N, C-alpha and C positions, 0 to 999 in steps of 0.2 A: 581244643585240638583233636582233629578227629585221625585214627589209626591211618588213615590213606592221606592226609594231610603230612602228616611223618614220614608215609612213605615215599611219596612224589619229591618232598626236600633232599630225604637221603639219595633217592635214585637220581634227581637233576647234579647232585652234587658229585658221586659215583662217576654219572657219565662224564662234568665237566674236566673232573680229573685225568678222565680218561683211563680208568680201572674197569677190569673186568670183575664181574661177582666173585669170582674164582680169587682173583688179585686184592680186592679190600678185603676177602674173609681170610686170607693169608696174612695181612697186616694186622689186622686186628686179633688175628690169635682165635676165630672162633671158625665154626662150620660153612660150608659153601650154600649148606641149605637155608641158613639164618638168613643170608643177606637176599635170598630169595622170596622167605617168607616175609621180612619186613617189606622189603617193596612191594607186595603183593598186598597189604595193610594186615597180616598175621595181628591177633590182640592181642598174643600170649608170649609175648617177648621176654626173656630176663632183663633185667634192668642194666644187671653187668655186664651184660652182652650189648647192649643195645649204646650204651657207654664206650663202650669199646670201639664200636663202630664209630660213632660221633667224633670221638677222639682222631680217630686217623682223620675223617674227613675235616675236621676242624671247625664243628657247630659247635656249638656252645647253646644249652638252652639257659633263658633266665627265667624264673620263677617270680610271680609277682601277687600279692594279696594286700587288701589294705591292712591286715596287722602287720605285716613285713614295712608296708609304706609306714605305719605309724613308730615303729621301731627306730628306722633311718631318720624321722623326722626329730625325734627325741635323742639319740645321737647325735645330728647336726648343730639341735640348740646348745647341748653341753660342747661341742668341741670350738 
C-alpha cells in the first residue's frame, strides 16, 4: 500500500463523517497540520499518531503474511 492510498482512505472517511480537518485533529488529539500532511501523502507520520486518527474514523488495519497464516492454521488444527 502506498502513502497516497492511505491518504485517500483517510480523506474519504473524514469527508463521509462530515468532519473538518480541524475537528478530526481535535477528536484524535493531534495537531491539525498532521491531518493535512497525511491527506497529502506525507510518508513520515508517527505510527501512534496514525493509529489515533484511524481509531476516530473507525478504520482498522489488517496485516497478513504467509507466516501469520501458518500460525493461524496451526492454532485451528489444535482447536
